[in-house]
TIKOL-62728 format. One record per atom (N, C-alpha, C): residue in three letters; z, y, x. Coordinates in steps of 0.1 Angstrom, whole numbers, padded with zeros to 4 digits, always signed. Each point is the difference from the previous one (the first is absolute). Example, Ala and Ser with C-alpha at 12.3 -4.5 7.8 and 13.67 -1.06 7.14 Angstrom:
ALA+0078-0057+0132;ALA+0000+0012-0009;ALA+0000+0012+0009;SER-0007+0011-0004;SER+0000+0011+0009;SER+0008+0011-0008;
# end
This chain:
MET+0131+0041-0374;MET-0007-0012+0016;MET-0015+0000-0002;PRO-0012+0006+0011;PRO-0016-0011-0003;PRO+0000-0013+0003;TYR-0019+0004-0003;TYR+0000-0015-0011;TYR-0001-0007+0011;GLY-0001-0016+0000;GLY-0005-0007+0011;GLY-0006-0016-0005;SER-0015-0005+0000;SER-0002-0006+0004;SER-0008-0011+0003;LEU+0003-0011-0005;LEU-0003-0013+0014;LEU-0018-0002-0001;ASP-0001+0006-0018;ASP-0014+0000+0005;ASP-0010+0009+0004;ARG+0007+0010+0011;ARG-0002+0010+0004;ARG-0007-0013+0020;VAL+0017-0003-0001;VAL+0001-0006+0011;VAL-0011-0012+0000;ILE+0001-0005-0008;ILE-0006-0015+0000;ILE-0017+0004-0003;GLU-0006+0014-0006;GLU-0020+0006+0002;GLU+0000+0007+0015;GLN+0016-0003+0005;GLN-0011+0008+0017;GLN+0004-0014+0006;GLU-0001-0016+0002;GLU-0001-0007+0006;GLU-0006-0006-0009;ARG-0013+0006-0007;ARG-0011-0012-0014;ARG-0006-0010+0003;ASP-0006+0003+0015;ASP-0009-0012+0001;ASP+0010-0013+0006;LYS+0009+0004+0003;LYS+0013-0012+0010;LYS-0001-0007-0014;TYR+0010+0012-0006;TYR+0000-0010-0016;TYR-0005-0007-0007;VAL-0022-0001-0003;VAL-0006-0004+0001;VAL-0001-0010+0006;ARG+0000+0000+0014;ARG-0002-0014+0007;ARG+0009-0008-0004;GLU+0014+0007-0002;GLU+0017-0015-0002;GLU-0002-0005-0008;ILE-0002+0011-0010;ILE-0002-0006-0022;ILE-0012-0013+0002;ARG-0005+0006+0006;ARG-0018-0007+0003;ARG+0002-0019+0003;GLY+0008-0002+0012;GLY+0000-0005+0014;GLY+0009-0008-0016;ALA+0018+0004-0001;ALA+0005-0010-0015;ALA-0012-0004-0001;LEU-0006+0011-0007;LEU-0009-0008-0017;LEU-0009-0015+0009;VAL-0004+0004+0009;VAL-0008-0013+0003;VAL+0010-0013+0007;SER+0010+0003+0003;SER+0011-0008+0009;SER+0003-0009-0018;LEU+0005+0009-0006;LEU+0000-0008-0017;LEU-0010-0007-0001;ASP-0011-0003+0000;ASP-0016+0001-0004;ASP+0003-0022+0008;ARG+0003+0003+0012;ARG-0005-0010+0011;ARG+0012-0006+0006;SER+0010-0001-0009;SER+0012-0009+0005;SER+0012+0003-0007;LYS+0003-0009-0003;LYS+0011-0006-0010;LYS+0014+0012+0003;THR+0007-0001+0013;THR+0006+0008+0006;THR-0004+0017+0004;PRO-0002+0009-0007;PRO-0011+0014+0004;PRO+0013+0003+0004;ASN-0013+0012+0011;ASN+0012+0010+0013;ASN+0001+0017-0005;TYR+0012-0003-0011;TYR-0003+0018+0000;TYR+0013+0005+0009;LYS-0001-0010+0012;LYS+0009+0013+0010;LYS-0005+0013+0008;PRO-0017+0001+0004;PRO-0001+0007-0001;PRO+0000+0014-0007;TRP+0000-0002-0016;TRP-0004+0012-0004;TRP+0016+0001-0007;THR+0012-0009+0000;THR+0013+0001+0001;THR+0006+0010+0005;VAL-0008-0003+0010;VAL+0006+0013+0017;VAL-0006+0013-0003;PHE-0009-0006-0005;PHE-0014+0017+0004;PHE+0011+0008-0014;LEU-0004-0007-0012;LEU+0018+0007-0011;LEU+0012+0003+0006;LEU+0004-0013+0007;LEU+0009+0011+0005;LEU+0004+0011+0007;ARG-0007+0000+0016;ARG-0002+0013+0002;ARG-0002+0014-0004;ALA-0010-0003-0013;ALA-0001+0011-0006;ALA+0010+0004-0006;MET+0011-0007-0004;MET+0010+0014-0007;MET+0008-0007+0008;GLU-0004-0005+0007;GLU+0011+0005+0020;GLU-0004+0020-0002;THR-0008+0002+0001;THR-0013+0011-0001;THR+0007+0014-0006;GLN+0000-0008-0015;GLN+0004+0007-0008;GLN+0016+0000-0002;ALA+0009-0012+0008;ALA+0012+0008-0004;ALA+0003+0009+0015;ARG-0006-0002+0009;ARG+0000+0016+0010;ARG-0001+0007-0005;ASN-0012+0004-0010;ASN-0007+0010-0006;ASN+0008+0007-0009;LEU+0004-0002-0004;LEU+0014+0002-0021;LEU+0014+0008+0017;HIS+0002-0012+0007;HIS+0008+0007+0006;HIS+0004+0013+0006;GLN-0013-0001+0014;GLN-0007+0011+0000;GLN+0003+0013-0009;LEU-0011+0002-0019;LEU+0003+0004-0007;LEU+0016+0006-0007;ALA+0009-0009+0002;ALA+0010+0003-0004;ALA+0012+0002+0009;ALA-0004+0001+0013;ALA+0005+0003+0009;ALA+0004+0019-0004;PRO+0009+0007+0007;PRO+0001+0013-0002;PRO-0007+0002+0014;LYS-0011+0015-0001;LYS-0007-0001+0004;LYS+0009+0011+0015;ALA+0002-0008+0013;ALA+0006+0011+0004;ALA-0010+0002+0018;GLY+0003+0006+0009;GLY-0008+0000+0011;GLY-0004+0007+0003;SER-0011+0004+0009;SER-0006+0016-0004;SER-0015-0001-0008;GLU-0009+0007-0001;GLU-0010+0001-0006;GLU-0013-0010+0010;ALA+0002-0004+0001;ALA-0008-0008+0011;ALA+0004-0008+0001;GLU+0009-0007+0002;GLU+0008-0014-0002;GLU-0003-0001-0023;GLN-0002+0005+0000;GLN+0002+0000-0019;GLN-0016-0004+0001;GLU-0012+0010+0005;GLU-0011-0009-0009;GLU-0005-0005+0015;HIS+0005-0007+0016;HIS-0001-0018-0002;HIS-0001-0006-0008;GLN+0014-0002-0009;GLN+0000-0010-0008;GLN-0006+0001-0012;GLU-0005+0010-0004;GLU-0010-0002-0012;GLU-0011-0005+0003;ARG-0006+0005+0013;ARG-0013-0009+0004;ARG-0001-0013+0002;LEU+0019-0002+0004;LEU-0001-0019+0000;LEU+0000-0004-0012;ARG+0006+0004-0010;ARG+0001-0005-0013;ARG-0014+0003-0011;GLU-0014+0008+0010;GLU-0016-0004+0002;GLU-0006-0008+0003;LEU+0004-0009+0009;LEU-0005-0007+0009;LEU+0004-0016-0006;PRO-0012-0008+0002;PRO+0000-0010-0007;PRO+0015-0013+0016;GLU+0002-0008-0012;GLU+0007-0012+0006;GLU+0001-0002+0015;LEU-0013+0002+0006;LEU+0001-0006+0014;LEU-0001+0010+0011;SER-0005+0013-0006;SER+0000+0011+0002;SER+0016+0008+0009;ALA+0006-0002-0017;ALA+0012+0003-0001;ALA+0007-0007+0011;ARG+0000-0009+0002;ARG+0006-0012+0009;ARG-0007+0001+0014;ILE-0009+0007+0005;ILE-0002+0006+0012;ILE+0003+0013+0003;VAL+0002+0010-0009;VAL+0005+0010+0006;VAL+0015+0004-0002;THR+0005-0009-0006;THR+0018-0009+0001;THR+0002-0007+0013;PHE-0008-0008+0002;PHE+0005-0005+0017;PHE-0009+0015+0011;ILE-0002+0006+0003;ILE-0006+0005+0006;ILE+0015+0012+0004;ASN+0002+0006-0017;ASN+0010+0011+0001;ASN+0016-0008+0004;ALA+0003-0017+0003;ALA+0008-0005+0002;ALA+0000-0003+0014;HIS-0011-0003+0002;HIS-0002+0000+0017;HIS-0006+0010+0014;GLY-0001+0013-0004;GLY-0004+0009-0001;GLY-0018-0001+0005;ARG-0007-0009+0000;ARG-0009-0007+0001;ARG-0006-0010+0001;GLY-0014-0007-0007;GLY-0002-0015+0002;GLY-0011+0003+0005;ASP+0001-0013-0004;ASP-0013-0007+0007;ASP-0010-0012-0001;MET-0012-0006-0003;MET-0002-0008-0005;MET+0011-0012+0000;GLY-0001-0005+0010;GLY+0011-0012+0001;GLY+0014-0002-0013;GLY+0005+0011+0008;GLY+0013+0006-0008;GLY-0004-0004-0017;LEU-0010+0016-0002;LEU-0004-0001-0016;LEU-0002-0018-0002;ILE-0010-0006-0001;ILE+0000-0012+0003;ILE+0012-0015-0005;LEU+0007+0005+0010;LEU+0009-0008+0002;LEU+0010-0001-0013;ASP+0000+0020-0010;ASP+0012+0001-0005;ASP-0006+0002-0010;THR-0016-0004-0006;THR-0004+0000-0009;THR-0006-0012-0010;GLY-0001-0006+0017;GLY+0000-0016-0009;GLY-0020+0000-0003;VAL-0011+0015+0002;VAL-0013-0004-0001;VAL-0009+0006+0006;SER-0011-0010-0003;SER-0014+0004+0017;SER+0000+0013+0005;ARG-0005-0002+0012;ARG-0006+0007+0001;ARG-0011+0014-0002;ASN-0007-0009-0011;ASN-0003+0010-0003;ASN+0004+0007-0012;THR+0005-0007-0004;THR+0011-0001-0010;THR+0006+0023-0002;LEU+0005-0005+0013;LEU+0005+0016+0005;LEU-0005+0008+0006;LYS-0017-0002+0008;LYS-0008+0004+0004;LYS-0008+0007-0010;VAL+0001+0002-0013;VAL-0006+0001-0006;VAL+0017+0012-0010;HIS+0011-0003+0001;HIS+0005+0004-0008;HIS+0006+0014+0011;LEU-0002-0001+0014;LEU+0001+0012+0006;LEU-0008+0003+0000;ARG-0012-0002+0005;ARG-0012+0010+0000;ARG+0003+0011-0017;LYS+0008-0009-0010;LYS-0002+0016-0013;LYS+0011+0007+0005;LEU+0009-0008+0004;LEU+0015+0010+0003;LEU-0002+0012+0011;LEU-0012-0003+0011;LEU-0009+0008+0011;LEU-0004+0016-0007;ALA-0011-0007-0011;ALA-0003+0012-0012;ALA+0004+0003-0006;LYS+0018+0002-0002;LYS+0001+0004-0007;LYS+0012+0011+0005;GLY+0004-0001+0014;GLY+0003+0007+0007;GLY+0022-0009+0001;VAL-0003-0010-0006;VAL+0012-0002-0005;VAL+0008-0008+0020;ILE-0010-0008+0005;ILE+0003-0010+0014;ILE-0008+0009+0009;VAL+0003+0001+0012;VAL-0009+0005+0012;VAL+0003-0007+0007;LYS-0012-0002+0008;LYS-0010-0016+0012;LYS+0002+0011+0011;HIS+0005-0012+0012;HIS+0001+0007+0010;HIS-0004-0021+0008;GLY-0007+0008+0012;GLY-0005-0013+0007;GLY-0015-0002-0006;GLU-0005-0011+0009;GLU-0017-0003-0009;GLU+0004-0014+0008;GLY-0011-0013-0008;GLY+0002-0011+0003;GLY+0011-0004-0002;ARG+0004-0013+0003;ARG+0012-0011-0002;ARG+0010+0014+0001;GLY+0003+0008+0012;GLY+0015+0009+0005;GLY+0002+0007-0019;VAL-0004+0005-0003;VAL-0004+0004-0009;VAL+0018+0003-0014;TRP+0006+0009+0002;TRP+0013+0003-0005;TRP-0002+0007-0016;TYR+0006+0007-0008;TYR-0002+0003-0011;TYR+0013+0011+0000;THR+0002+0009-0006;THR+0013+0007-0003;THR-0008+0011-0017;LEU+0020+0002-0002;LEU-0005+0011-0010;LEU-0002+0016+0004;PRO-0005+0006-0004;PRO-0005+0015+0002;PRO+0014+0009+0003;ARG+0003+0002+0008;ARG+0012+0008+0005;ARG-0001+0018-0001;
# end
């Protein structure tokens, strides 16, 4: 069985990990009831991503070569980027409003990930401005 590491998942979202752990430490210094929730949520999402990655690694290779390549690319993406691609795949397309509702992150955070996905050729942009939507390449 191929090797999968939670460290890799955390490293892909390193900035968020550092921000959440610092927030927990600051709340520990300032309050009798520290706020561990953001850090705990981060770790739970990292474990969810790792579980998804391990499931994909353990699953028998089936389907076309293109599907296998798509799954491999998905595992290499940061958690949020993988969630964006999964949403677009499930719905056939994704727009900013739907992605914000699905992921719960800010518009600016999504824009950063969408730009990276576009640059890698993982998604395709359609339209301009407020009417823009994204699909997977055919």
